[in-house]
C-alpha positions in Angstrom: -32.5 32.8 7.3 -32.3 29.2 8.5 -29.5 28.1 10.8 -26.4 27.3 8.8 -26.3 23.6 9.8 -29.7 22.9 8.3 -28.4 23.8 4.8 -25.0 22.0 4.9 -24.5 18.5 3.4 -20.9 17.4 3.3 -19.7 14.9 0.7 -16.0 14.2 0.6 -15.0 17.7 1.7 -17.7 19.4 -0.4 -20.7 21.3 0.9 -23.8 23.0 -0.3 -25.9 25.9 0.9 -25.6 29.7 1.7 -23.2 29.1 4.6 -20.4 27.7 2.5 -18.3 30.8 3.0 -18.6 30.4 6.8 -17.4 26.8 6.5 -14.5 27.8 4.3 -13.6 30.5 6.9 -13.8 28.0 9.7 -11.6 25.5 7.8 -9.0 28.3 7.3 -8.7 28.4 11.1 -8.2 24.7 11.4 -11.9 23.8 12.1 -13.0 20.6 10.3 -16.0 21.2 8.1 -17.4 17.8 8.9 -17.0 18.4 12.6 -20.0 20.7 12.5 -22.3 18.2 10.7 -25.7 17.6 12.4 -25.4 15.1 15.2 -28.3 12.7 14.8 -29.3 9.2 14.1 -29.9 10.2 10.5 -26.2 10.7 9.7 -23.3 8.3 9.1 -19.6 9.2 8.9 -17.3 6.8 7.0 -13.6 7.1 7.2 -11.9 5.4 4.2 -8.8 5.1 2.2 -10.6 3.9 -0.9 -10.9 6.0 -4.1 -14.1 8.0 -4.7 -15.2 5.7 -7.5 -15.7 2.9 -4.9 -17.1 4.8 -1.9 -19.4 7.0 -4.0 -20.9 3.9 -5.7 -21.6 2.3 -2.4 -22.8 5.3 -0.5 -25.2 6.3 -3.3 -26.7 2.8 -3.4 -26.9 2.7 0.4 -28.7 6.1 0.6 -31.1 4.9 -2.0 -31.9 1.9 0.1 -32.0 3.9 3.3 -33.4 7.3 2.4 -33.5 8.4 6.0 -29.7 8.3 6.4 -27.2 10.7 4.9 -23.6 9.5 4.5 -20.6 11.7 5.1 -17.2 10.5 3.9 -13.8 11.4 5.2 -11.1 10.3 2.6 -7.6 9.7 4.1 -4.7 7.5 3.3 -4.5 4.6 5.7 -1.7 5.8 8.0 -3.5 9.2 8.4 -6.8 7.4 9.0 -5.3 5.4 11.8 -4.0 8.6 13.4 -7.3 10.3 12.9 -9.2 7.6 14.9 -6.6 7.4 17.6 -6.0 11.1 18.1 -9.0 13.1 16.9 -11.3 11.6 19.5 -13.8 14.4 19.4 -14.3 14.1 15.6 -17.2 12.0 14.6 -16.6 8.7 12.8 -18.8 5.7 12.7 -17.3 3.3 10.1 -13.6 2.5 9.3 -13.3 1.1 5.8 -9.9 0.2 4.2 -7.8 -2.6 2.7 -4.9 -3.1 5.1 -5.8 -5.7 7.7 -2.9 -4.6 9.9 -4.5 -1.2 10.2 -7.5 -2.8 11.7 -5.3 -4.8 14.1 -3.7 -1.5 15.2 -7.1 0.0 16.0 -8.4 -3.1 17.6 -5.5 -3.5 20.0 -5.7 0.2 20.9 -9.4 -0.3 21.8 -10.9 1.9 19.0 -13.1 -0.7 17.4 -16.5 -1.9 18.5 -16.9 -5.7 18.9 -20.0 -5.5 16.7 -19.9 -9.0 15.1 -20.1 -12.5 16.4 -16.8 -14.4 17.0 -15.9 -16.7 14.1 -13.2 -18.6 15.8 -10.8 -21.0 13.9 -13.6 -22.4 11.8 -14.5 -19.1 10.0 -14.3 -18.6 6.3 -10.7 -18.1 5.0 -8.8 -16.9 1.9 -6.0 -19.5 1.7 -4.9 -19.9 5.3 -6.0 -16.3 6.3 -9.3 -15.7 8.1 -11.7 -13.4 6.2 -13.2 -12.0 9.3 -11.6 -11.1 12.6 -12.0 -14.2 14.8 -12.8 -11.9 17.8 -15.6 -10.0 16.0 -14.1 -6.5 15.7 -14.1 -6.3 11.9 -15.4 -8.1 8.8 -13.8 -8.8 5.4 -15.9 -7.4 2.6 -13.5 -8.0 -0.4 -10.3 -9.8 -1.2 -7.2 -7.8 -2.1 -4.3 -9.1 -4.1 -1.0 -7.3 -4.6 1.1 -7.4 -7.7 2.5 -5.7 -10.8 0.7 -3.7 -13.4 2.0 -2.3 -16.7 1.1 -0.2 -19.7 1.2 -2.4 -22.8 2.0 0.4 -25.3 4.8 1.8 -23.0 6.5 -1.6 -22.8 6.2 -2.1 -26.5 7.7 1.3 -27.2 10.6 0.7 -24.9 11.0 -2.9 -26.1 10.5 -4.3 -22.5 9.2 -7.7 -21.6 6.2 -7.9 -19.3 7.3 -8.7 -15.7 5.8 -11.7 -14.0 7.6 -11.8 -10.6 9.1 -9.5 -8.1 12.6 -10.6 -9.1 12.0 -9.6 -12.7 11.8 -5.9 -11.6 15.5 -6.0 -10.4 16.7 -6.4 -14.0 18.6 -3.4 -15.4 16.3 -3.3 -18.5 13.7 -1.7 -16.2 15.8 1.3 -15.1 13.6 4.4 -14.6 10.6 2.5 -15.8 9.0 1.5 -12.4 6.8 3.4 -9.9 5.9 2.7 -6.3 4.4 4.7 -3.5 6.0 5.0 -0.1 4.6 2.5 2.4 4.6 5.3 5.1 1.9 7.0 3.0 0.1 4.0 1.6 -1.3 1.0 3.6 -1.5 -1.1 0.4 2.2 -0.5 -0.4 3.1 -1.5 3.1 1.5 -4.8 2.4 3.4 -5.2 -0.9 6.6 -4.5 1.0 5.7 -6.9 3.8 4.7 -9.6 1.2 8.2 -9.4 -0.3 9.8 -9.5 3.1 7.7 -12.4 4.4 7.9 -14.5 1.2 11.7 -14.0 0.6 12.9 -13.5 4.2 14.1 -10.3 5.9 17.6 -10.1 4.4 16.7 -11.4 0.9 13.5 -9.4 0.8 15.3 -6.1 1.5 17.9 -7.0 -1.1 15.1 -7.4 -3.7 13.5 -4.1 -2.6 16.7 -2.2 -2.8 17.6 -3.5 -6.2 14.1 -2.8 -7.5 14.5 0.7 -6.1 17.6 1.2 -8.2 15.2 1.0 -11.2 12.5 3.4 -9.9 11.4 6.3 -11.8 9.7 7.8 -8.7 8.2 7.1 -5.3 4.7 8.6 -5.3 3.0 10.3 -2.3 -0.1 8.0 -2.6 -0.9 4.7 -4.1 -3.2 6.5 -6.5 -0.1 8.1 -8.0 1.2 4.7 -9.2 -1.9 4.0 -11.4 -1.9 7.6 -12.6 1.8 7.3 -13.6 1.2 4.1 -15.5 -1.9 5.4 -17.3 -0.2 8.6 -18.2 3.0 6.7 -19.2 5.3 8.7 -17.0 6.6 5.2 -16.2 5.5 1.9 -17.6 5.3 -0.5 -14.5 3.8 -0.1 -11.1 3.6 -2.1 -7.9 0.0 -1.9 -6.9 -3.1 -3.4 -5.4 -5.0 -5.5 -7.9 -8.1 -3.3 -8.4 -6.1 -0.4 -9.7 -4.9 -2.6 -12.6 -8.1 -4.6 -13.1 -10.4 -1.5 -13.1 -8.2 0.3 -15.6 -8.2 -2.7 -17.9 -12.0 -3.2 -17.5 -12.6 0.5 -18.5 -10.5 0.3 -21.7 -7.0 1.3 -20.7 -4.2 -0.8 -22.4 -2.8 -2.2 -19.1 -2.3 -5.6 -17.7 -1.9 -6.9 -14.1 -0.2 -10.0 -12.7 -0.1 -11.7 -9.3 3.5 -12.7 -8.7 4.4 -15.9 -6.8 5.0 -14.8 -3.2 2.2 -12.2 -3.1 -0.5 -11.9 -0.5 -4.3 -12.3 -0.8 -5.9 -10.6 2.2 -9.3 -9.4 3.1 -10.1 -5.7 2.8 -12.1 -4.9 5.8 -14.8 -2.8 7.4 -15.4 -2.0 11.1 -17.6 0.0 13.4 -15.6 2.5 15.4 -16.1 2.3 19.2 -17.0 5.9 19.6 -19.7 5.8 16.9 -22.6 8.1 17.6 -24.8 6.1 15.3 -24.0 2.3 15.6 -27.4 1.4 14.1 -26.7 3.2 10.8 -23.2 1.9 10.9 -24.4 -1.7 11.2 -26.9 -1.1 8.4 -24.0 0.0 6.1 -21.9 -3.0 7.0 -24.8 -5.3 6.3 -25.4 -3.6 3.0 -21.7 -3.9 1.9 -21.9 -7.7 2.8 -25.2 -8.3 1.1 -25.5 -9.8 -2.4 -26.4 -6.3 -3.7 -23.4 -4.8 -2.1 -21.0 -7.6 -3.1 -22.2 -7.5 -6.7 -21.3 -3.8 -6.9 -17.7 -4.8 -6.6 -17.8 -6.3 -10.1 -18.6 -2.9 -11.7 -15.8 -2.3 -14.3 -14.7 0.9 -12.6 -14.3 -0.8 -9.2 -13.2 -4.4 -10.2 -12.7 -5.8 -6.7 -12.9 -9.4 -5.5 -16.0 -10.2 -3.4 -15.8 -12.4 -0.3 -19.2 -14.0 -1.4 -17.7 -17.0 -3.3 -20.9 -17.9 -5.1 -20.7 -14.7 -7.2 -17.6 -16.0 -9.0 -19.7 -18.3 -11.1 -20.8 -15.2 -13.1 -17.7 -13.0 -12.6 -16.5 -10.7 -15.4 -13.7 -12.2 -17.6 -11.0 -9.9 -16.2 -11.7 -11.0 -12.6 -9.8 -13.9 -11.3 -11.2 -16.1 -8.5 -8.9 -15.7 -5.4 -10.4 -18.8 -3.9 -9.1 -20.9 -6.8 -6.2 -23.3 -6.3 -4.2 -21.5 -9.0 -4.1 -18.2 -7.1 -4.0 -19.7 -3.6 -0.8 -21.4 -4.6 0.8 -18.0 -5.5 -0.1 -16.6 -2.1 1.8 -16.7 1.2 0.8 -17.4 4.7 0.8 -13.7 5.6 1.6 -12.9 9.3 -0.6 -9.8 10.0 0.6 -9.7 13.7 4.2 -9.4 12.5 3.3 -6.8 9.9 1.3 -4.8 12.4 4.0 -5.0 15.1 6.8 -3.6 12.9 4.6 -1.4 10.7 6.2 1.9 11.6 9.7 0.4 11.7 9.5 -1.0 8.2 7.9 2.2 6.8 10.7 4.2 8.4 13.4 1.9 7.0 11.9 2.2 3.5 11.9 6.0 3.6 15.5 6.3 5.0 17.0 3.6 2.8 14.9 4.2 -0.4 12.6 7.2 -0.6 15.2 9.7 0.6 18.1 8.1 -1.2 16.6 7.4 -4.6 19.2 9.2 -6.7 22.1 7.5 -4.9 20.4 4.1 -5.3 20.0 4.6 -9.0 23.7 5.6 -9.3 24.9 2.6 -7.3 22.8 0.0 -9.0 23.6 1.3 -12.5 27.3 0.9 -11.8 26.8 -2.6 -10.4 24.7 -3.7 -13.4 27.1 -2.1 -15.9 30.0 -3.9 -14.2 28.2 -7.2 -14.3 27.4 -6.8 -18.0 30.9 -5.9 -18.8 32.2 -9.0 -17.0 29.9 -11.4 -18.9 32.0 -14.0 -20.8 35.2 -12.9 -19.3 37.5 -14.7 -16.8 38.5 -12.2 -14.2 37.7 -13.9 -10.8 39.1 -11.0 -8.8 37.0 -8.4 -10.6 33.9 -10.6 -10.3 34.4 -11.0 -6.6 34.7 -7.3 -6.2 31.5 -6.7 -8.0 29.8 -9.3 -5.9 31.1 -7.4 -2.8 29.6 -4.3 -4.2 26.2 -6.1 -4.6 26.4 -7.3 -1.0 27.1 -3.8 0.2 24.3 -2.2 -1.8 21.8 -4.9 -0.6 22.6 -4.7 3.1 20.3 -3.1 5.7 21.2 -1.9 9.2 18.5 -3.9 11.0 18.9 -7.6 11.7 16.1 -10.2 11.7 16.0 -10.5 15.5 15.6 -6.7 15.8 12.9 -6.7 13.1 10.8 -9.3 15.0 11.4 -7.8 18.4 8.4 -6.0 19.9 10.8 -3.8 22.0 12.7 -2.6 18.9 9.4 -1.9 17.0 8.0 0.0 19.9 10.4 2.9 19.4 8.7 4.0 16.2 5.8 6.2 15.4 4.5 7.7 12.2 6.2 10.9 11.0 3.7 13.8 11.1 4.3 17.3 9.6 5.6 19.7 12.2 5.9 17.1 14.9 9.1 15.4 16.2 9.4 11.7 16.6 10.8 10.0 19.8 14.5 10.5 20.4 15.4 6.8 20.0 13.6 6.7 16.6 15.4 9.8 15.5 18.7 8.4 16.7 18.2 5.1 14.8 17.1 6.8 11.6 20.2 9.0 11.7 22.3 5.8 12.1 20.4 4.1 9.2 21.0 7.1 6.9 24.8 7.0 7.7 24.8 3.2 7.1 23.0 3.6 3.7 25.3 6.4 2.6 28.4 4.5 3.5 27.4 1.2 2.0 26.1 2.7 -1.2 29.2 4.9 -1.7 31.5 1.9 -1.1 29.5 -0.2 -3.5 29.5 2.5 -6.2 33.2 2.9 -5.9 33.9 -0.8 -6.1 31.7 -1.2 -9.2 33.2 1.9 -10.9 36.8 0.8 -10.2 36.0 -2.6 -11.9 34.6 -0.8 -14.9 37.7 1.4 -15.1 40.0 -1.6 -14.9 38.1 -3.4 -17.6 38.3 -0.3 -19.8 42.1 -0.1 -19.2 42.5 -3.8 -20.0 40.6 -3.3 -23.2 42.8 -0.4 -24.2 45.9 -2.5 -23.6 44.6 -5.2 -25.8 43.7 -7.8 -23.0 41.0 -10.2 -24.0 
């Protein structure tokens, strides 16, 4: 019998050959299957957060062009991929490939990326005001990502809902239990949506919008893929998502639409060579292929529907693909601050989980009471009751972190990603406990104020007051 490793070819966690049972047994003892791949200049390991429909298309085309190289893919959500590069230093990985530019900044600053590309400086290509490539040469933009709102047309029609066009639309009570979002702690793209709202509206106003939208949520999904699945399966009708989820679903026949709201972000999706790459030559060949005209054209495939960085391709773009370099879309975008997003990455994700993910039922209850009280007061002249409902809204919209804390590198430094079975730093745990108490207190008080107003209005109506 041949040695096991000669028969094994791993593809996204799958393997072939008579030694599969041995690999399964090793995995059961915590040994990574891909860790035992052959170490040679004929293999390439890609770590990515992208869905299989994208990376399989590219890796198949690359292997056809380079038959001497076999590609192995590790599929992980962005936050887990960052931890993998930083902590699993003995595990092979050659290329890091993902959407979130702040993830690349984290790895760049930690010294995990190879300075494999020439410096572009301030005169490099840009999307709006944002550089497509890292000016220092550590990563390259291969596509443009836009962030927005997708919806299922039949679902909205059935529930008699208007199609939303902006973030603020999603705060309307008509959308109660009709919206899905993933947790930014588990999705790099959702983190960018959250940051887009915070940066476009301001810290306080942005969180107020996020908290009120959250009162309308049907669910918080574990991964960004769960948002598109929920919309397509009509478990809910509207999802906050990266553009290619909505565009690819529409291009392949699903009755969905997607809109870029004003105050969104258009950012490069990136690719980089990891510093510890055992095969930088193959890694560079893959990057070159992704950035070539052949590779860029693959992005227009209906099932992928991503926006190339090669601007000349938009002359013949499919009808459902918008040109992110056009004035119309650039005007909708913001001057996104990646440095700020990267600095407070874990803090914002932690705040979202404490204030929203873990308090979803309480948020729904609180915002329903506020919306009901506001509707009941329409057309009525009760200044005292109106001011009490406004106070309830202010309480429900408040967050325990002020802007100066959110922009402080010292405050942000307390936070790390939550990992199963591992504790977080004491200061982080202490702050999260304080935040949870803050959220509980403010939402309970807001709910009581709104319910008291409703009860008083009901009593007035029973007594015959106008």
